[in-house]
Backbone of each chain as ProteinMPNN parsed JSONL, in Angstrom:
{"seq_chain_A": "MKVDHISQVPAQEMDMPGAEKVKIQWLVGERDNPPNFYMRRFEVEAGGCSPKHSHDYEHEVYVLDGEGLVWSENGEKSLGPGSVVLVRPGEEHQFRNTGEGPLCFLCMVPKDAK", "coords_chain_A": {"N_chain_A": [[169.956, 31.836, -101.814], [171.084, 32.892, -99.114], [171.236, 33.267, -95.873], [171.227, 35.116, -92.898], [172.875, 35.791, -89.243], [173.12, 38.599, -87.499], [175.021, 38.176, -85.102], [176.664, 36.361, -86.125], [178.362, 37.947, -87.906], [181.222, 39.167, -87.976], [182.541, 42.233, -86.133], [184.006, 45.368, -86.919], [186.195, 47.862, -86.08], [185.509, 51.683, -86.698], [187.814, 52.889, -89.004], [188.015, 55.193, -89.968], [188.832, 58.827, -90.547], [187.835, 60.889, -87.986], [185.861, 59.406, -86.392], [184.095, 57.887, -84.275], [184.658, 55.831, -82.014], [182.524, 53.425, -82.573], [181.891, 50.637, -84.389], [181.134, 48.899, -87.484], [179.689, 46.302, -89.052], [179.811, 44.262, -91.956], [176.65, 42.964, -93.529], [175.192, 42.526, -95.238], [178.019, 42.169, -98.154], [180.593, 42.92, -99.529], [181.331, 39.953, -99.88], [179.607, 38.943, -100.564], [178.466, 39.422, -103.067], [175.817, 41.32, -104.324], [173.688, 42.279, -106.063], [173.645, 45.057, -106.091], [173.18, 46.784, -103.853], [174.323, 47.29, -100.728], [174.014, 46.381, -97.223], [175.215, 47.516, -94.336], [175.67, 46.964, -90.728], [175.831, 49.623, -88.345], [177.179, 50.103, -84.986], [177.647, 52.38, -82.486], [178.977, 54.171, -79.606], [178.156, 54.789, -76.548], [178.557, 58.502, -76.332], [180.212, 58.069, -79.048], [180.496, 59.278, -82.076], [179.823, 58.98, -85.895], [181.446, 60.05, -88.263], [181.765, 63.843, -89.833], [180.901, 64.57, -93.072], [180.631, 63.821, -96.322], [179.291, 62.584, -99.479], [179.588, 60.996, -102.966], [177.296, 59.487, -103.217], [174.529, 58.154, -101.957], [173.333, 57.44, -98.209], [170.64, 54.964, -96.646], [169.278, 55.003, -93.894], [168.526, 53.471, -91.125], [167.591, 53.329, -87.526], [168.084, 51.124, -85.254], [168.245, 50.544, -82.5], [168.574, 52.739, -79.675], [169.858, 56.556, -78.824], [169.73, 59.376, -80.923], [170.665, 61.301, -82.182], [170.797, 63.054, -86.383], [173.125, 64.725, -87.817], [172.809, 67.55, -89.745], [173.731, 69.972, -92.705], [171.63, 71.748, -91.99], [171.0, 71.72, -89.324], [170.194, 69.657, -86.97], [168.542, 66.58, -86.18], [166.599, 64.757, -84.191], [167.427, 61.085, -83.549], [165.805, 57.882, -82.998], [165.049, 54.437, -82.175], [163.329, 52.922, -84.751], [163.523, 55.766, -86.822], [164.062, 57.002, -89.336], [166.437, 57.764, -92.1], [166.969, 59.315, -95.059], [170.021, 60.48, -96.822], [171.07, 62.36, -99.332], [173.025, 62.084, -102.195], [176.021, 63.706, -101.851], [175.876, 65.7, -99.557], [176.373, 67.09, -96.169], [176.884, 65.016, -93.962], [176.376, 63.818, -90.35], [176.201, 61.48, -87.726], [175.161, 61.351, -84.169], [175.069, 59.53, -81.12], [173.18, 60.169, -78.54], [172.559, 58.648, -76.278], [172.976, 56.834, -72.926], [173.421, 54.257, -73.993], [174.323, 52.142, -76.445], [174.024, 52.827, -79.354], [172.836, 51.785, -82.382], [172.384, 51.057, -86.272], [170.912, 50.196, -89.274], [172.779, 50.471, -92.394], [172.056, 51.007, -95.984], [174.089, 51.306, -98.701], [174.446, 51.81, -101.703], [176.298, 49.845, -103.846], [178.704, 50.484, -106.186], [179.456, 52.48, -103.765], [182.433, 53.216, -101.962]], "CA_chain_A": [[169.988, 32.091, -100.801], [171.341, 33.63, -97.529], [170.57, 33.481, -94.905], [172.719, 34.725, -91.788], [172.797, 36.557, -88.376], [173.863, 39.471, -86.306], [176.028, 37.717, -84.028], [177.592, 35.342, -86.991], [179.047, 39.517, -88.624], [182.401, 40.449, -87.228], [182.479, 43.573, -86.145], [185.055, 45.412, -87.37], [186.261, 48.853, -85.766], [185.426, 52.157, -88.409], [188.864, 53.859, -88.548], [188.115, 56.558, -90.901], [188.961, 60.171, -89.675], [186.263, 61.734, -86.91], [184.118, 57.96, -86.317], [184.888, 57.442, -82.742], [183.625, 54.534, -80.79], [182.165, 52.534, -84.058], [182.241, 49.716, -85.241], [180.693, 48.056, -88.234], [179.367, 45.344, -89.538], [178.828, 44.109, -93.206], [175.343, 42.145, -93.318], [175.495, 41.748, -97.029], [178.908, 42.817, -98.439], [181.689, 42.815, -101.13], [182.026, 39.233, -99.843], [178.13, 38.268, -101.25], [178.013, 40.267, -104.59], [174.405, 41.775, -104.137], [173.395, 42.621, -107.592], [172.515, 46.574, -106.169], [173.413, 47.714, -102.264], [175.227, 46.846, -99.291], [173.551, 46.369, -96.013], [175.874, 47.33, -93.515], [174.796, 47.495, -89.196], [176.297, 50.352, -87.389], [177.038, 50.124, -83.057], [177.954, 53.294, -81.48], [178.845, 53.719, -77.895], [177.675, 56.107, -75.857], [180.047, 59.32, -76.771], [180.051, 57.556, -80.197], [180.117, 59.835, -83.739], [180.524, 59.01, -87.147], [182.895, 61.568, -89.409], [181.369, 64.531, -90.718], [181.365, 64.394, -93.891], [179.879, 63.786, -98.038], [180.461, 61.684, -100.512], [179.148, 60.853, -103.892], [176.238, 58.513, -103.212], [172.814, 58.074, -100.376], [172.362, 56.287, -97.451], [169.421, 54.591, -95.994], [169.145, 54.575, -92.467], [166.751, 52.856, -90.542], [167.324, 53.154, -86.359], [167.208, 50.008, -84.214], [167.62, 50.603, -80.579], [169.617, 53.618, -78.546], [169.454, 57.306, -78.35], [170.864, 60.064, -80.718], [170.865, 62.378, -83.47], [171.715, 62.946, -87.18], [172.984, 66.354, -88.16], [173.015, 68.092, -90.856], [173.623, 72.506, -92.55], [170.049, 72.537, -92.024], [169.962, 71.838, -88.233], [169.481, 67.593, -86.246], [167.03, 65.434, -85.776], [166.615, 63.085, -83.055], [166.236, 59.922, -83.911], [165.258, 56.734, -81.932], [164.589, 53.248, -82.749], [162.314, 53.427, -86.065], [163.756, 55.909, -87.655], [164.224, 56.574, -90.663], [167.35, 59.22, -92.396], [167.592, 59.503, -96.474], [171.13, 61.608, -96.583], [170.843, 62.512, -100.065], [174.124, 62.203, -102.231], [176.812, 65.067, -101.651], [174.718, 66.448, -98.127], [177.264, 66.938, -95.191], [176.331, 64.595, -92.169], [177.392, 63.24, -89.417], [175.554, 60.486, -86.768], [175.869, 61.342, -82.77], [174.708, 58.586, -79.719], [173.27, 60.68, -77.257], [172.13, 58.019, -75.217], [173.971, 56.347, -72.628], [173.559, 52.441, -74.243], [174.649, 52.053, -77.668], [173.4, 53.538, -80.994], [172.541, 51.136, -83.354], [171.725, 51.376, -86.993], [171.445, 49.932, -90.772], [172.644, 51.718, -93.077], [172.451, 50.295, -96.604], [174.651, 52.05, -99.84], [174.777, 51.679, -103.57], [177.721, 48.513, -104.251], [179.313, 51.256, -105.944], [180.332, 52.93, -102.395], [183.989, 52.522, -101.795]], "C_chain_A": [[171.015, 32.225, -100.192], [171.379, 33.896, -96.652], [171.367, 33.139, -93.12], [172.62, 35.651, -90.264], [173.925, 37.693, -87.77], [175.527, 39.269, -85.458], [177.09, 36.55, -84.741], [178.597, 36.903, -87.642], [180.041, 39.564, -88.09], [182.09, 41.739, -87.663], [183.307, 44.681, -86.367], [185.187, 47.05, -86.562], [186.032, 49.971, -87.247], [186.816, 53.06, -88.038], [188.962, 54.935, -89.343], [188.492, 57.973, -89.606], [188.194, 60.558, -89.183], [185.341, 60.623, -86.872], [184.748, 57.891, -84.949], [183.71, 56.677, -82.304], [182.781, 54.154, -81.804], [182.718, 51.947, -84.068], [180.807, 49.502, -86.162], [180.349, 46.845, -89.005], [179.116, 44.89, -90.535], [178.016, 43.112, -93.761], [175.404, 41.737, -94.13], [176.584, 42.637, -97.427], [179.432, 42.111, -99.153], [180.99, 40.642, -101.117], [180.222, 37.959, -101.198], [177.966, 38.697, -102.426], [176.374, 40.261, -104.397], [174.603, 42.378, -105.588], [173.641, 44.605, -107.218], [173.525, 47.359, -105.457], [174.191, 46.42, -102.175], [174.418, 46.895, -98.35], [174.776, 46.466, -94.716], [174.928, 47.426, -91.42], [175.831, 48.513, -88.35], [176.143, 49.967, -85.524], [178.151, 51.572, -83.083], [177.426, 53.475, -79.706], [178.442, 55.018, -77.848], [178.912, 57.471, -76.046], [180.328, 59.341, -77.891], [179.498, 58.661, -81.524], [180.917, 58.902, -84.777], [181.103, 60.197, -87.73], [181.51, 62.565, -89.712], [181.16, 64.917, -91.326], [179.815, 63.995, -94.629], [180.156, 62.844, -98.941], [179.21, 61.508, -101.356], [176.94, 60.348, -104.2], [175.072, 58.183, -101.834], [173.872, 57.592, -98.843], [171.253, 55.409, -96.73], [169.995, 53.922, -95.174], [167.68, 53.581, -92.238], [167.232, 52.613, -89.079], [166.795, 51.98, -85.496], [167.614, 49.77, -83.142], [168.888, 52.352, -80.187], [169.267, 54.669, -78.876], [169.699, 58.116, -79.707], [170.131, 61.223, -82.06], [171.591, 62.458, -84.999], [172.042, 64.904, -87.255], [173.388, 66.976, -89.947], [173.509, 69.751, -91.346], [172.013, 72.138, -92.353], [169.988, 72.122, -90.601], [170.624, 70.003, -87.785], [168.082, 67.977, -85.948], [167.152, 64.923, -85.168], [166.298, 61.922, -83.812], [166.319, 58.844, -82.499], [164.671, 55.706, -82.943], [163.309, 53.472, -83.885], [161.901, 54.763, -86.638], [164.28, 56.241, -88.903], [165.214, 57.297, -91.461], [167.575, 58.156, -94.361], [168.485, 60.391, -96.719], [171.256, 61.543, -98.432], [172.67, 62.631, -101.156], [175.419, 63.818, -102.764], [176.14, 65.968, -100.356], [175.934, 65.997, -97.087], [176.363, 66.153, -94.6], [176.975, 64.209, -91.569], [175.975, 62.376, -88.116], [175.949, 60.357, -85.434], [175.05, 60.518, -82.499], [175.003, 60.248, -79.035], [172.658, 60.21, -76.352], [173.391, 57.958, -73.768], [174.477, 54.683, -72.552], [173.526, 53.51, -75.964], [173.699, 52.34, -78.657], [173.369, 53.103, -82.156], [171.718, 51.175, -84.835], [171.662, 50.369, -88.119], [172.005, 51.314, -91.427], [173.402, 50.922, -94.183], [173.031, 51.42, -97.8], [174.895, 51.698, -100.914], [176.483, 50.753, -103.481], [178.924, 49.193, -104.766], [180.209, 52.298, -105.385], [181.464, 52.616, -102.412], [183.204, 51.397, -100.164]], "O_chain_A": [[172.022, 31.687, -100.651], [171.619, 35.084, -96.44], [171.755, 32.164, -92.477], [171.884, 36.583, -90.588], [175.148, 37.615, -87.649], [176.574, 39.902, -85.328], [178.026, 35.995, -84.166], [179.786, 36.613, -87.781], [179.839, 40.409, -87.219], [181.675, 42.254, -88.701], [183.16, 45.207, -85.264], [184.064, 47.534, -86.422], [186.207, 49.61, -88.411], [186.91, 53.77, -87.037], [190.001, 55.593, -89.39], [188.428, 58.025, -88.378], [187.307, 60.792, -90.003], [184.175, 60.757, -87.244], [185.965, 57.845, -84.765], [182.485, 56.792, -82.249], [181.952, 55.063, -81.838], [183.927, 52.067, -83.873], [179.683, 49.811, -85.766], [181.268, 46.564, -89.775], [177.887, 44.84, -90.594], [178.579, 42.315, -94.511], [175.664, 40.536, -94.206], [176.407, 43.834, -97.197], [179.099, 40.978, -99.501], [180.391, 40.131, -102.063], [180.056, 37.01, -101.965], [177.0, 38.146, -102.954], [175.767, 39.192, -104.332], [175.642, 42.861, -106.038], [173.79, 45.352, -108.185], [174.351, 48.168, -105.882], [174.513, 45.397, -102.78], [173.7, 47.855, -98.629], [175.164, 45.411, -94.215], [173.825, 47.897, -91.144], [176.676, 47.937, -87.665], [175.091, 49.626, -84.983], [179.241, 51.628, -83.652], [176.456, 53.218, -78.993], [178.376, 55.957, -78.641], [180.104, 57.228, -75.856], [180.764, 60.423, -78.283], [178.316, 58.792, -81.842], [182.007, 58.335, -84.699], [180.954, 61.326, -87.262], [180.38, 62.084, -89.803], [180.944, 66.09, -91.022], [178.669, 63.88, -94.195], [181.277, 62.361, -99.102], [178.075, 61.711, -100.924], [175.975, 60.685, -104.887], [175.497, 58.034, -100.688], [175.101, 57.525, -98.815], [171.677, 55.564, -95.585], [170.738, 52.941, -95.207], [166.615, 53.229, -92.745], [167.437, 51.401, -89.022], [165.642, 51.789, -85.108], [167.362, 48.657, -82.682], [169.948, 52.6, -80.761], [168.177, 54.545, -79.435], [170.249, 57.168, -80.267], [169.021, 61.594, -82.443], [172.752, 62.058, -85.088], [171.403, 65.888, -86.882], [174.122, 66.671, -90.887], [173.638, 70.636, -90.5], [171.363, 72.821, -93.144], [168.802, 72.062, -90.279], [171.461, 69.403, -88.459], [167.216, 68.816, -85.7], [168.126, 64.195, -85.357], [165.303, 61.713, -84.506], [166.769, 59.043, -81.371], [164.091, 55.882, -84.014], [162.408, 54.274, -83.639], [160.755, 55.112, -86.92], [165.069, 55.446, -89.415], [164.359, 58.064, -91.906], [168.021, 57.059, -94.698], [167.93, 61.47, -96.929], [171.602, 60.426, -98.816], [173.492, 63.384, -100.632], [175.457, 64.575, -103.734], [176.017, 67.168, -100.603], [176.412, 64.863, -97.092], [175.163, 66.426, -94.627], [178.167, 64.08, -91.851], [174.924, 62.965, -87.863], [176.839, 59.555, -85.155], [174.125, 60.395, -83.302], [175.948, 61.032, -78.947], [172.132, 60.945, -75.517], [174.345, 58.718, -73.604], [175.241, 54.059, -71.815], [173.124, 54.591, -76.397], [172.532, 51.958, -78.567], [173.791, 53.802, -83.077], [170.497, 51.307, -84.763], [172.501, 49.486, -87.94], [171.847, 52.515, -91.209], [174.499, 50.374, -94.072], [172.39, 52.471, -97.835], [175.947, 51.063, -100.979], [177.546, 51.209, -103.061], [180.026, 48.927, -104.288], [181.178, 52.859, -105.898], [181.678, 51.536, -102.962], [183.928, 50.613, -99.55]]}, "seq_chain_B": "MKVDHISQVPAQEMDMPGAEKVKIQWLVGERDNPPNFYMRRFEVEAGGCSPKHSHDYEHEVYVLDGEGLVWSENGEKSLGPGSVVLVRPGEEHQFRNTGEGPLCFLCMVPKDAK", "coords_chain_B": {"N_chain_B": [[167.999, 66.046, -96.804], [165.904, 63.409, -95.124], [164.613, 63.291, -92.282], [162.725, 60.686, -91.303], [159.573, 58.398, -88.961], [158.903, 55.528, -88.73], [155.987, 55.964, -87.277], [154.803, 57.084, -88.402], [154.423, 56.816, -90.994], [152.494, 55.515, -93.609], [150.81, 52.067, -93.564], [150.07, 50.13, -95.693], [147.885, 47.6, -96.795], [148.766, 44.08, -98.273], [148.32, 43.276, -101.843], [148.58, 41.677, -103.39], [148.089, 38.147, -105.156], [148.682, 36.056, -102.442], [149.579, 36.446, -100.27], [149.033, 36.934, -97.623], [147.034, 38.173, -94.626], [149.901, 40.292, -94.162], [151.393, 43.547, -93.831], [152.575, 46.491, -95.636], [155.294, 48.563, -95.911], [156.032, 51.109, -97.166], [159.083, 53.41, -96.774], [161.474, 54.679, -96.99], [160.725, 55.429, -100.408], [158.882, 56.042, -103.762], [158.367, 58.695, -103.95], [160.304, 59.533, -102.441], [162.369, 59.979, -104.257], [164.992, 58.367, -104.577], [168.517, 57.309, -105.381], [168.927, 55.17, -105.969], [167.751, 52.022, -104.414], [164.991, 51.362, -102.33], [163.388, 51.448, -99.674], [161.113, 49.027, -97.345], [159.499, 48.35, -95.144], [157.693, 44.919, -93.946], [155.161, 44.369, -91.645], [153.899, 41.028, -90.474], [151.207, 39.665, -89.618], [149.701, 37.502, -87.009], [150.286, 34.057, -88.021], [150.272, 34.667, -90.986], [151.799, 35.22, -93.823], [153.685, 36.432, -96.501], [153.42, 36.053, -100.306], [154.739, 33.127, -102.353], [157.322, 33.369, -104.241], [159.08, 34.335, -106.82], [161.111, 36.872, -108.819], [163.245, 39.079, -110.659], [164.565, 40.457, -109.22], [166.498, 41.085, -106.381], [166.266, 40.915, -103.184], [167.067, 42.575, -100.328], [166.583, 42.059, -96.568], [165.856, 42.625, -93.159], [165.793, 41.167, -89.94], [163.208, 42.607, -87.775], [161.399, 42.205, -85.15], [160.367, 39.48, -84.297], [159.057, 35.973, -84.609], [159.885, 33.205, -87.331], [159.934, 32.264, -90.766], [162.15, 31.706, -93.174], [161.064, 29.944, -96.595], [162.346, 28.057, -99.383], [163.179, 26.462, -102.46], [165.597, 24.88, -101.702], [164.548, 24.725, -98.676], [163.533, 25.513, -95.137], [164.487, 27.907, -93.374], [164.813, 29.331, -90.586], [164.31, 32.25, -88.222], [164.515, 35.188, -86.699], [164.869, 37.821, -84.305], [167.601, 40.272, -85.271], [168.03, 38.332, -87.84], [169.568, 37.986, -90.894], [168.451, 38.309, -94.626], [169.749, 37.868, -97.453], [168.02, 37.04, -100.604], [168.304, 35.947, -103.705], [168.684, 37.351, -107.394], [165.303, 35.613, -109.067], [165.657, 34.008, -107.486], [162.999, 31.415, -105.578], [160.512, 32.085, -103.064], [159.998, 32.1, -99.741], [158.217, 33.735, -97.169], [156.834, 33.21, -93.591], [155.136, 34.115, -90.709], [155.498, 31.93, -88.014], [155.313, 32.798, -84.986], [153.396, 34.167, -82.039], [153.063, 36.854, -81.904], [153.498, 39.983, -84.69], [155.138, 39.628, -86.612], [158.844, 41.088, -88.056], [159.858, 42.275, -90.573], [162.492, 44.682, -92.194], [162.796, 45.171, -95.446], [164.715, 45.948, -98.508], [165.129, 46.656, -101.932], [165.739, 47.247, -105.292], [165.399, 50.383, -107.429], [164.111, 49.551, -109.784], [162.628, 47.845, -109.467], [159.326, 46.787, -109.411]], "CA_chain_B": [[167.98, 64.727, -95.989], [164.659, 63.399, -95.599], [164.241, 62.276, -91.671], [161.206, 60.23, -90.677], [160.259, 57.841, -88.255], [157.781, 54.826, -88.419], [155.404, 55.887, -86.333], [154.817, 58.437, -89.619], [154.504, 56.088, -92.583], [151.17, 54.776, -93.574], [150.642, 50.711, -93.585], [148.896, 49.727, -97.075], [147.292, 45.904, -96.866], [149.434, 43.363, -99.286], [147.154, 42.574, -101.741], [149.638, 40.393, -104.178], [147.389, 37.096, -104.551], [148.91, 33.979, -101.954], [150.157, 37.633, -99.242], [147.649, 36.599, -95.682], [148.158, 39.737, -93.116], [150.611, 41.209, -94.294], [150.969, 46.111, -94.655], [153.597, 47.038, -95.343], [155.138, 50.582, -95.359], [157.483, 52.281, -97.662], [160.079, 53.971, -95.638], [162.342, 55.392, -98.572], [159.771, 54.534, -101.957], [158.587, 56.162, -105.193], [158.275, 59.797, -103.131], [161.214, 60.1, -102.712], [163.251, 59.516, -105.368], [166.72, 58.263, -104.642], [169.408, 57.026, -106.704], [169.367, 52.921, -106.515], [166.984, 51.158, -103.892], [163.371, 52.0, -102.206], [163.352, 50.425, -98.518], [160.347, 48.916, -97.284], [159.227, 48.012, -93.211], [156.578, 44.239, -93.611], [154.363, 43.21, -90.395], [153.451, 39.831, -90.826], [150.439, 38.953, -88.4], [150.45, 35.798, -86.53], [148.846, 33.175, -89.272], [150.528, 35.127, -91.726], [152.715, 34.848, -95.086], [154.199, 36.511, -97.93], [153.567, 34.788, -101.564], [155.659, 32.207, -102.352], [157.218, 33.873, -105.797], [160.351, 34.798, -107.117], [160.931, 38.253, -109.448], [163.881, 39.348, -111.471], [165.29, 40.61, -108.729], [167.115, 40.354, -105.086], [165.911, 41.235, -101.614], [167.726, 42.3, -98.593], [166.225, 41.12, -95.456], [166.847, 42.337, -91.946], [164.644, 40.901, -88.986], [163.961, 43.153, -86.446], [160.992, 41.352, -84.612], [159.101, 38.324, -84.373], [159.837, 34.708, -84.908], [159.293, 33.592, -88.633], [160.725, 31.231, -90.645], [161.998, 32.399, -94.988], [161.054, 29.233, -97.215], [162.815, 28.323, -100.078], [163.486, 25.329, -102.929], [166.284, 24.019, -100.914], [164.007, 23.84, -97.466], [163.295, 26.494, -95.309], [165.487, 28.15, -92.516], [163.898, 29.81, -88.515], [164.574, 34.242, -88.75], [164.333, 35.929, -85.148], [165.345, 38.898, -84.749], [168.321, 39.939, -86.263], [168.523, 37.167, -89.204], [169.78, 38.565, -92.61], [168.662, 37.282, -96.04], [169.449, 37.811, -99.395], [167.37, 36.824, -101.415], [168.889, 36.945, -104.683], [167.651, 37.519, -108.23], [165.105, 34.464, -109.832], [164.718, 32.036, -106.218], [161.486, 31.281, -104.95], [160.954, 32.547, -101.718], [158.56, 33.18, -98.931], [158.547, 34.289, -95.66], [156.084, 32.759, -92.591], [155.004, 34.259, -89.282], [155.306, 31.387, -87.334], [155.177, 32.954, -83.507], [152.438, 34.731, -81.552], [152.904, 38.509, -82.089], [153.973, 39.707, -85.251], [156.778, 39.402, -87.736], [157.865, 42.848, -88.521], [161.357, 43.053, -91.489], [162.932, 45.328, -93.774], [163.121, 44.476, -96.747], [165.414, 46.805, -98.827], [164.709, 45.916, -103.055], [166.728, 48.313, -106.145], [164.429, 50.714, -107.869], [163.812, 48.768, -111.24], [160.926, 46.634, -108.387], [158.161, 47.104, -109.335]], "C_chain_B": [[166.453, 64.856, -95.802], [165.021, 62.549, -93.888], [162.771, 61.84, -90.917], [161.671, 58.862, -89.42], [158.772, 56.821, -89.0], [156.352, 54.78, -88.341], [153.75, 56.886, -87.835], [154.603, 57.975, -90.99], [153.15, 55.338, -92.546], [151.392, 53.21, -93.938], [149.335, 50.373, -94.715], [148.946, 47.596, -96.839], [147.706, 45.288, -97.724], [148.282, 42.759, -100.136], [147.66, 42.028, -102.966], [149.004, 38.839, -103.947], [148.567, 36.429, -103.307], [149.486, 35.783, -100.204], [149.219, 36.651, -98.688], [148.541, 37.772, -94.866], [149.044, 39.704, -92.802], [150.143, 42.822, -94.839], [152.693, 45.52, -94.741], [153.982, 48.578, -95.829], [156.357, 50.7, -96.231], [158.574, 53.477, -97.412], [160.751, 55.055, -96.414], [161.581, 55.031, -99.724], [160.01, 56.086, -102.702], [158.981, 57.839, -104.726], [159.635, 60.487, -102.852], [162.278, 60.341, -103.377], [164.616, 59.412, -105.175], [166.489, 57.498, -104.726], [169.296, 55.784, -107.213], [167.989, 52.518, -105.54], [165.713, 52.151, -102.543], [164.006, 50.417, -100.577], [162.38, 50.661, -97.543], [160.037, 48.032, -95.838], [157.63, 46.885, -93.346], [156.112, 43.96, -91.594], [153.099, 42.638, -91.01], [152.102, 39.319, -89.484], [150.621, 37.898, -87.816], [149.431, 35.235, -87.548], [149.856, 33.872, -89.953], [151.834, 34.372, -92.371], [152.475, 35.146, -96.156], [154.168, 35.805, -98.628], [154.493, 34.329, -101.514], [156.223, 32.614, -104.163], [158.528, 33.733, -105.749], [160.03, 36.13, -108.485], [162.264, 38.395, -109.89], [165.198, 39.825, -110.69], [165.727, 41.092, -107.409], [166.279, 41.465, -103.96], [166.568, 41.346, -100.693], [167.255, 42.54, -97.376], [166.361, 42.021, -94.416], [165.346, 41.823, -91.001], [164.463, 41.46, -88.734], [162.596, 42.861, -85.172], [160.098, 40.303, -85.184], [159.744, 36.765, -84.398], [158.896, 34.539, -86.674], [160.389, 32.589, -88.909], [160.531, 32.011, -92.388], [162.237, 30.771, -95.992], [161.532, 29.187, -98.853], [162.945, 27.58, -101.099], [164.48, 24.028, -102.386], [166.085, 24.039, -99.607], [163.763, 25.158, -96.626], [164.232, 26.609, -93.552], [164.788, 29.284, -91.055], [165.041, 31.698, -88.666], [164.301, 34.506, -87.474], [165.326, 36.829, -85.732], [167.172, 39.253, -85.195], [169.363, 39.046, -87.236], [168.276, 38.431, -90.523], [169.76, 37.628, -93.494], [168.55, 38.446, -97.228], [168.833, 36.749, -100.519], [167.451, 36.766, -103.298], [167.848, 36.732, -106.124], [166.901, 36.135, -108.814], [164.819, 33.271, -108.262], [163.761, 32.251, -106.191], [161.292, 31.358, -103.716], [159.522, 32.941, -101.474], [158.788, 33.647, -97.95], [156.863, 34.508, -94.72], [156.669, 33.141, -91.415], [155.251, 32.595, -88.359], [155.098, 31.647, -85.805], [154.286, 33.647, -83.684], [152.458, 35.858, -81.749], [153.537, 37.832, -83.762], [155.299, 39.182, -86.035], [157.153, 40.618, -88.713], [159.887, 42.56, -89.212], [161.411, 43.922, -92.559], [163.159, 44.865, -94.76], [163.682, 45.444, -98.154], [165.865, 45.935, -100.922], [165.838, 47.197, -104.081], [164.874, 48.645, -106.673], [163.662, 50.489, -109.151], [162.861, 47.594, -110.575], [159.796, 46.982, -109.129], [157.878, 47.586, -108.276]], "O_chain_B": [[165.781, 65.843, -96.101], [165.56, 61.442, -93.923], [162.012, 62.502, -90.209], [162.752, 58.422, -89.029], [157.847, 57.331, -89.631], [155.596, 54.018, -88.943], [152.538, 57.073, -87.939], [154.615, 58.713, -91.975], [152.782, 54.659, -91.587], [152.312, 53.072, -94.744], [148.113, 50.381, -94.568], [149.837, 46.749, -96.78], [147.078, 45.714, -98.693], [147.439, 42.001, -99.656], [146.724, 41.949, -103.762], [149.23, 38.25, -102.89], [149.665, 36.516, -103.856], [149.604, 35.329, -99.066], [148.738, 35.699, -99.303], [149.699, 38.106, -94.614], [149.455, 39.334, -91.702], [149.285, 43.246, -95.613], [153.477, 44.707, -94.253], [153.202, 49.504, -96.054], [157.502, 50.38, -95.909], [158.609, 54.44, -98.178], [160.438, 56.243, -96.336], [161.981, 53.929, -100.098], [160.843, 56.955, -102.445], [160.025, 58.239, -105.241], [159.942, 61.669, -103.006], [163.159, 61.034, -102.868], [165.387, 60.288, -105.567], [165.482, 56.81, -104.558], [169.458, 55.349, -108.354], [166.965, 52.816, -106.155], [165.785, 53.305, -102.122], [164.558, 49.318, -100.517], [162.305, 51.707, -96.898], [160.565, 46.924, -95.739], [156.552, 47.401, -93.053], [156.763, 43.471, -90.671], [152.08, 43.041, -91.57], [152.406, 38.597, -88.534], [151.653, 37.254, -88.01], [148.306, 35.624, -87.861], [150.841, 33.632, -89.255], [152.571, 33.492, -91.928], [151.594, 34.686, -96.883], [154.661, 34.715, -98.339], [155.357, 34.789, -100.767], [155.603, 32.2, -105.142], [159.13, 33.139, -104.854], [158.92, 36.272, -108.995], [162.826, 37.464, -109.315], [166.367, 39.748, -111.069], [164.887, 41.969, -107.207], [165.853, 42.603, -104.153], [166.822, 40.339, -100.031], [167.689, 43.634, -97.016], [167.423, 42.578, -94.695], [164.178, 42.054, -91.313], [165.434, 42.162, -89.019], [162.883, 43.407, -84.106], [159.369, 40.283, -86.176], [160.941, 36.575, -84.183], [157.944, 35.166, -87.136], [161.272, 32.139, -88.178], [159.54, 32.579, -92.846], [163.394, 30.385, -96.153], [161.187, 30.113, -99.587], [162.364, 28.617, -101.42], [164.335, 22.812, -102.51], [166.998, 23.561, -98.934], [163.758, 26.137, -97.373], [164.505, 25.668, -92.807], [164.056, 30.135, -91.559], [166.153, 31.962, -89.125], [163.526, 33.63, -87.089], [166.08, 36.869, -86.704], [167.89, 38.276, -85.406], [170.581, 38.979, -87.402], [167.419, 39.239, -90.881], [170.423, 36.592, -93.552], [167.795, 39.323, -97.646], [169.4, 35.807, -101.072], [166.738, 37.462, -104.02], [166.729, 36.22, -106.136], [167.749, 35.302, -109.136], [164.139, 32.26, -108.084], [163.336, 33.276, -106.724], [161.994, 30.584, -103.064], [158.582, 33.487, -102.05], [159.926, 34.109, -97.867], [156.021, 35.386, -94.906], [157.797, 32.929, -90.969], [154.038, 32.582, -88.149], [154.666, 30.654, -85.219], [153.947, 34.013, -84.809], [151.261, 36.131, -81.833], [153.839, 36.709, -84.168], [156.191, 38.376, -85.767], [156.494, 41.096, -89.637], [160.888, 42.64, -88.5], [160.684, 43.979, -93.551], [163.94, 43.915, -94.811], [162.752, 45.622, -98.94], [166.629, 44.991, -101.121], [166.622, 47.922, -103.47], [163.824, 48.011, -106.566], [162.703, 51.182, -109.492], [162.467, 46.602, -111.189], [159.837, 48.21, -109.203], [156.725, 47.956, -108.055]]}, "name": "protein", "num_of_chains": 2, "seq": "MKVDHISQVPAQEMDMPGAEKVKIQWLVGERDNPPNFYMRRFEVEAGGCSPKHSHDYEHEVYVLDGEGLVWSENGEKSLGPGSVVLVRPGEEHQFRNTGEGPLCFLCMVPKDAKMKVDHISQVPAQEMDMPGAEKVKIQWLVGERDNPPNFYMRRFEVEAGGCSPKHSHDYEHEVYVLDGEGLVWSENGEKSLGPGSVVLVRPGEEHQFRNTGEGPLCFLCMVPKDAK"}
């Protein structure tokens, strides 16, 4: 069993093209060698966004704090604490902070995601 | 893409033997047919606990609110908002609420968990 706390996990700047003011923490990552999937925590500063992109694996997202939206080809939907998003493989998507404070969310991905 | 909110997801009493005052919400569940894993939200009332048990699949847990502990054969560890727990397959474990208010956490499991 591993027990950790977000205050102990280093945050890295997300350097993917299109990412603006996004930090990522790998709460359960490669170093833990979990059987099936990883848990990451994102913090998007006011005015920031994740890249508009798609990939062949899913996201399962839970919004912890802040205000934002998720964009897809079908439109935009508002997000706040307690919002849940399932992005299916192949769906183009983008998360944007629309609030004054940070937008924080968990994003789980399968292990075979890069 | 599915966008939902915890306020829209029904909570069920956890009826597993040993569970006390535990409610579960399937935020991403069988109805969504996700590719790899499910997302559940647990709410444990003051004085409540999950069963002391083990199984052949992992838990990935993120504590949202409240105070509690996780028990394993190696002892107990305190939990609070922002705590992260990886329970590996086969590890006996139990979550207990040690606070005055509800203990709320997310718990992700692979799809082949029952």
